[in-house]
C-alpha positions as CSV (number, residue, x, y, z in Angstrom):
1,M,157.5,29.6,-155.4
2,S,154.2,30.0,-153.6
3,D,153.8,32.3,-150.6
4,E,151.5,29.7,-149.0
5,E,152.6,28.1,-145.8
6,P,154.6,25.0,-146.8
7,V,153.2,21.7,-145.7
8,L,155.9,19.2,-144.7
9,R,155.6,15.6,-146.0
10,Q,153.9,13.4,-143.4
11,G,156.1,11.4,-141.1
12,F,159.0,13.9,-140.7
13,V,159.8,16.5,-138.1
14,L,160.9,20.0,-138.9
15,P,163.6,21.3,-136.5
16,V,162.8,24.2,-134.3
17,R,165.0,26.9,-132.7
18,A,165.9,26.8,-129.1
19,G,164.3,29.5,-127.1
20,R,161.6,30.2,-129.7
21,D,157.9,29.4,-129.7
22,G,157.5,25.6,-130.0
23,G,161.1,24.9,-129.4
24,P,162.9,23.8,-126.2
25,S,164.4,26.3,-123.8
26,R,168.1,26.6,-123.9
27,K,168.4,24.5,-120.8
28,Q,166.1,21.8,-122.2
29,A,168.1,21.8,-125.5
30,R,171.1,20.7,-123.5
31,G,169.2,17.7,-122.0
32,P,168.6,14.2,-123.3
33,R,165.2,14.8,-124.8
34,W,166.4,17.0,-127.6
35,R,168.9,16.4,-130.5
36,R,170.7,19.3,-132.2
37,T,170.4,19.1,-136.0
38,S,172.4,22.2,-136.9
39,H,173.5,25.4,-135.2
40,G,170.5,26.6,-133.1
41,F,168.0,24.0,-134.4
42,Y,166.7,20.9,-132.6
43,V,164.3,18.0,-132.9
44,P,163.1,15.6,-130.2
45,S,165.8,13.0,-129.5
46,S,163.3,10.2,-130.5
47,V,163.6,11.4,-134.1
48,S,166.1,9.2,-135.9
49,S,169.3,10.8,-137.2
50,D,169.8,7.9,-139.6
51,D,166.7,8.4,-141.8
52,V,168.0,10.0,-145.0
53,D,164.8,11.9,-145.7
54,Q,164.7,13.3,-142.2
55,R,168.3,14.5,-142.8
56,I,167.1,16.4,-145.8
57,V,164.3,18.0,-143.8
58,E,166.8,19.0,-141.1
59,A,169.1,20.6,-143.6
60,S,166.2,22.5,-145.3
61,V,165.7,24.9,-142.4
62,L,169.0,26.4,-143.2
63,V,168.0,27.3,-146.8
64,P,167.7,31.1,-147.3
65,P,164.6,32.4,-149.1
66,R,164.6,31.8,-152.9
67,H,167.4,29.2,-152.6
68,A,167.2,25.4,-152.4
69,V,168.7,22.0,-151.6
70,T,170.4,20.6,-154.7
71,G,172.2,17.5,-155.9
72,W,171.4,14.0,-154.7
73,A,169.2,15.2,-151.8
74,A,167.0,17.3,-154.1
75,L,166.5,14.3,-156.4
76,R,165.9,12.0,-153.4
77,W,163.1,14.3,-152.1
78,Q,161.5,14.4,-155.5
79,G,161.3,10.6,-155.8
80,G,164.7,9.4,-156.9
81,R,165.0,6.0,-155.1
82,W,168.6,5.4,-156.1
83,F,169.8,8.5,-154.3
84,G,170.3,7.0,-150.8
85,G,172.7,9.5,-149.4
86,L,175.6,7.1,-149.0
87,S,178.9,6.8,-151.0
88,P,179.8,3.4,-152.4
89,S,181.9,2.9,-149.3
90,G,178.9,3.6,-147.0
91,R,180.0,7.1,-146.0
92,R,177.2,9.6,-145.5
93,L,177.1,12.2,-148.3
94,P,176.6,15.8,-147.3
95,I,173.5,17.6,-148.2
96,T,174.3,20.5,-150.5
97,I,172.5,23.9,-150.3
98,C,172.6,26.0,-153.4
99,V,173.0,29.7,-152.4
100,G,174.2,33.0,-153.9
101,T,176.0,35.4,-151.7
102,H,174.2,34.3,-148.4
103,D,176.5,33.1,-145.7
104,I,175.6,29.8,-144.1
105,R,177.6,28.6,-141.2
106,R,179.7,25.6,-142.1
107,Q,178.6,22.5,-140.1
108,P,178.8,18.7,-140.3
109,G,176.7,17.0,-143.0
110,I,176.0,20.1,-144.9
111,E,177.9,21.7,-147.9
112,V,177.2,25.0,-149.5
113,S,177.4,25.6,-153.2
114,G,177.9,29.2,-154.5
115,E,176.1,28.4,-157.8
116,G,173.3,30.8,-157.0
117,P,170.0,29.4,-158.4
118,S,167.6,31.1,-160.7
119,S,164.3,31.5,-158.9
120,A,162.6,29.8,-161.9
121,L,164.5,26.6,-161.0
122,V,163.5,26.4,-157.3
123,R,160.6,24.1,-156.4
124,L,158.8,23.8,-153.1
125,V,158.1,20.1,-152.8
126,D,156.2,18.9,-149.7
127,G,157.6,21.7,-147.6
128,V,161.3,21.5,-148.8
129,P,162.8,24.0,-151.3
130,V,164.7,21.9,-153.9
131,M,166.3,22.6,-157.2
132,D,164.5,21.6,-160.4
133,A,165.4,18.0,-161.2
134,R,167.3,19.0,-164.3
135,A,169.5,21.4,-162.3
136,A,170.0,18.8,-159.5
137,V,171.0,16.1,-162.1
138,S,173.4,18.6,-163.8
139,F,175.0,19.3,-160.4
140,E,175.6,15.6,-159.7
141,M,176.9,15.0,-163.3
142,R,179.2,18.0,-163.3
143,Y,180.8,17.2,-160.0
144,A,181.1,13.4,-160.6
145,A,184.6,12.0,-160.6
146,S,184.4,10.7,-164.2
147,V,182.3,10.6,-167.3
148,R,181.1,7.0,-166.3
149,L,180.0,8.2,-162.9
150,A,178.3,11.2,-164.4
151,L,176.3,8.8,-166.6
152,V,175.4,6.8,-163.6
153,E,174.0,9.9,-161.8
154,L,172.0,10.8,-164.9
155,E,170.4,7.3,-165.4
156,K,169.6,7.0,-161.7
157,A,167.3,10.0,-162.2
158,V,166.0,8.8,-165.5
159,D,165.0,5.5,-163.9
160,D,162.4,7.3,-161.9
161,D,161.4,9.6,-164.8
162,L,162.6,12.7,-163.0
163,V,164.3,13.8,-166.3
164,S,164.5,12.5,-169.8
165,I,167.6,12.5,-172.0
166,A,166.2,15.1,-174.3
167,E,165.4,17.4,-171.3
168,M,168.9,17.1,-170.0
169,E,170.5,17.7,-173.4
170,E,168.5,20.9,-173.7
171,F,169.3,22.0,-170.1
172,L,173.1,21.3,-170.3
173,A,173.2,23.3,-173.6
174,T,172.3,26.4,-171.5
175,Q,175.2,26.0,-169.0
176,N,178.2,27.1,-171.0
177,G,181.1,27.8,-168.7
178,W,179.7,26.0,-165.6
179,T,182.1,23.9,-163.6
180,G,182.3,20.4,-164.9
181,I,180.0,21.0,-167.9
182,P,182.3,19.2,-170.4
183,R,182.1,16.0,-168.2
184,A,178.3,16.1,-168.1
185,R,178.0,16.7,-171.8
186,D,180.5,13.9,-172.6
187,A,178.3,11.5,-170.7
188,M,175.2,12.3,-172.8
189,P,176.0,10.2,-175.9
190,W,176.2,7.1,-173.8
191,A,172.8,7.5,-172.1
192,Q,169.8,5.3,-172.4
193,E,166.4,5.5,-170.7
194,N,165.8,1.9,-169.5
195,S,168.5,1.0,-167.0
196,W,167.0,-0.6,-163.9
197,S,170.0,-0.1,-161.6
198,P,173.3,1.8,-161.5
199,Q,175.1,-1.6,-161.8
200,E,173.6,-2.1,-165.2
201,V,175.1,1.3,-166.3
202,H,178.6,0.1,-165.2
203,L,177.9,-3.2,-167.1
204,R,177.0,-1.3,-170.3
205,W,180.0,1.0,-170.0
206,V,182.4,-1.9,-170.0
207,W,180.5,-3.5,-172.9
208,E,180.5,-0.4,-175.1
209,V,183.5,1.6,-174.0
210,E,186.1,-0.8,-172.7
211,A,185.2,-3.8,-174.9
212,G,184.3,-1.6,-177.9
213,L,181.3,-3.8,-178.8
214,P,178.0,-2.7,-180.4
215,R,175.6,-0.8,-178.2
216,P,173.2,-3.1,-176.5
217,R,169.6,-2.4,-175.5
218,C,168.8,-2.1,-171.8
219,N,166.2,-4.5,-170.5
220,A,164.7,-5.4,-173.9
221,P,162.1,-8.1,-173.5
222,V,162.6,-11.3,-175.5
223,F,159.5,-13.1,-176.9
224,L,158.7,-16.3,-178.6
225,L,157.4,-15.9,-182.2
226,S,154.0,-16.7,-180.8
227,G,154.2,-13.6,-178.5
228,T,155.0,-15.3,-175.2
229,H,157.4,-13.3,-173.0
230,V,160.4,-15.4,-172.2
231,A,162.8,-13.1,-170.3
232,T,164.2,-9.6,-170.0
233,P,168.0,-9.7,-169.8
234,D,169.9,-6.6,-168.4
235,L,171.5,-6.0,-171.8
236,L,170.9,-7.4,-175.2
237,D,172.4,-7.0,-178.6
238,P,169.4,-8.0,-180.7
239,E,171.5,-8.3,-183.9
240,T,173.7,-11.1,-182.6
241,G,171.6,-12.5,-179.8
242,V,174.2,-11.8,-177.1
243,F,172.9,-10.8,-173.7
244,G,174.6,-9.6,-170.5
245,E,173.6,-9.8,-166.9
246,Y,174.9,-8.2,-163.7
247,D,174.9,-10.3,-160.6
248,G,175.5,-8.3,-157.5
249,E,175.1,-9.2,-153.8
250,V,171.3,-9.1,-154.1
251,H,171.6,-12.0,-156.5
252,L,173.3,-14.2,-154.0
253,D,170.2,-15.3,-152.0
254,R,168.9,-18.7,-153.1
255,E,165.5,-17.6,-154.5
256,T,167.0,-14.8,-156.6
257,R,169.8,-16.9,-157.9
258,D,167.4,-19.7,-158.9
259,R,165.3,-17.2,-160.8
260,D,168.5,-15.8,-162.5
261,L,169.6,-19.3,-163.6
262,R,166.1,-20.1,-165.0
263,R,166.1,-16.9,-167.0
264,E,169.6,-17.5,-168.4
265,A,168.7,-21.1,-169.2
266,A,165.5,-20.0,-171.0
267,L,167.5,-17.5,-173.1
268,R,170.2,-20.1,-174.0
269,D,167.6,-22.7,-174.9
270,L,166.5,-20.2,-177.6
271,G,170.0,-19.9,-178.9
272,L,171.1,-16.6,-177.3
273,E,174.6,-16.4,-175.9
274,G,175.3,-14.6,-172.7
275,A,178.0,-13.4,-170.2
276,V,177.6,-12.5,-166.5
277,M,179.4,-9.7,-164.7
278,T,179.9,-10.0,-161.0
279,A,181.0,-7.4,-158.4
280,A,184.6,-8.6,-158.7
281,D,184.5,-7.7,-162.4
282,R,183.8,-4.1,-161.5
283,I,187.4,-3.9,-160.1
284,D,189.0,-5.8,-163.0
285,P,186.6,-6.1,-166.0
286,S,189.1,-7.9,-168.2
287,R,187.7,-11.4,-167.4
288,F,184.2,-10.2,-168.1
289,V,185.3,-8.7,-171.4
290,T,186.9,-12.1,-172.3
291,R,183.6,-13.9,-171.5
292,L,181.7,-11.3,-173.5
293,R,183.9,-11.7,-176.5
294,S,183.5,-15.5,-176.3
295,A,179.7,-15.1,-176.3
296,Y,180.0,-13.0,-179.4
297,A,182.1,-15.6,-181.1
298,R,179.6,-18.3,-180.3
299,A,176.7,-16.2,-181.4
300,R,178.3,-15.5,-184.8
301,R,178.4,-19.2,-185.5
302,R,174.6,-19.4,-185.1
303,P,172.6,-18.5,-188.2
304,A,170.2,-15.6,-187.8
305,A,167.7,-17.3,-190.1
306,G,165.3,-19.6,-188.3
307,R,165.5,-17.8,-184.9
308,G,162.7,-18.8,-182.6
309,W,162.7,-15.5,-180.7
310,T,162.2,-11.8,-181.4
311,V,162.4,-8.5,-179.6
312,E,159.3,-7.1,-181.4
313,P,156.6,-7.0,-178.8
314,P,153.1,-8.4,-179.4
315,A,150.1,-6.2,-179.6
316,W,149.1,-6.8,-176.0
317,W,152.5,-5.7,-174.6
318,T,152.7,-2.2,-173.0
319,P,156.2,-0.7,-173.7
320,T,157.9,1.1,-170.8
321,E,161.4,1.6,-172.3
322,T,161.4,5.4,-172.5
323,V,160.6,8.2,-170.0
324,A,157.8,9.4,-172.3
325,Q,156.2,5.9,-172.3
326,R,156.4,5.6,-168.5
327,R,155.1,9.1,-167.9
328,A,152.1,8.3,-170.0
329,L,151.1,5.4,-167.8
330,T,148.2,5.7,-165.3
331,V,148.9,5.2,-161.6
332,E,147.6,1.7,-161.8
333,Q,149.6,0.9,-164.9
334,R,152.8,2.1,-163.2
335,R,152.0,-0.1,-160.2
336,R,151.6,-3.1,-162.5
337,F,154.2,-2.6,-165.2
338,L,157.0,-1.0,-163.2
339,R,156.8,-3.1,-160.0
340,H,160.0,-4.9,-161.0
341,R,161.9,-1.6,-160.8
342,S,160.9,-0.9,-157.2
343,A,161.8,-4.5,-156.3
């Protein structure tokens, strides 16, 4: 890490100590104009406590020298959009600080991990010390509740190109004996680099693991033989022409639902067969598995010869299915070709 004075990302407020230069007096700190963020630290009460990035900044002042924030918060601060700081039930997730033998006072919203970091893995990003993305992903994967959820954490980071599958395989290979390492390693064979949402990872898990069907491709574009792009389904088995879609709550508004129906109709008009998973199928996937198997049965009755579609992209198409391909894009190309992801 550099010895230069860290510059905090614009728009956020670093907490200050009560009774120190720039901070409130102890009497002022007890008043309505200041909000306590942790033991001894305060920000003006106008600073929102609900902003997830501000929460990370507030926790960062507790990090001892040569240590760092890790896990989801480190990935969020480095650009991981899917790390929103909330559990599936909406509960706030604590921010984890990775330390060695330093003692940090236990306080609400903050957890301390004794997995002392190597200084080579600590990064100072916009004023906040964070663990290298590989180490932060490993932390989330190793402490996930299942192999499936470990896979979700991995692919959330892959989506924003914070890590690649190859980088994680290499990194996890160095962590013999670490807590949860078998779970993280067990998730790796199922990983792909082109999921656009965590829901798609759950969809693919049911497809491959619970239904035992051939591995589909994530967000593989389908083209007419003339080279016209038709649609990009969430999952596609190009050998059989079976596609899968996940329809969550975001798909319930009229405009999105109309777009979904047009895409599904365009694919079926070309002879592809599909099945849709809904949020209810996450609880009991058996009905989706039945629909998916029916789609395979219908697809097998269609001759592969004479197909009017292909997954081979035309010469003008810019592929973005791997981390390496996306990292090679210019800023303008990322804006154009990856805007569907941020949407």
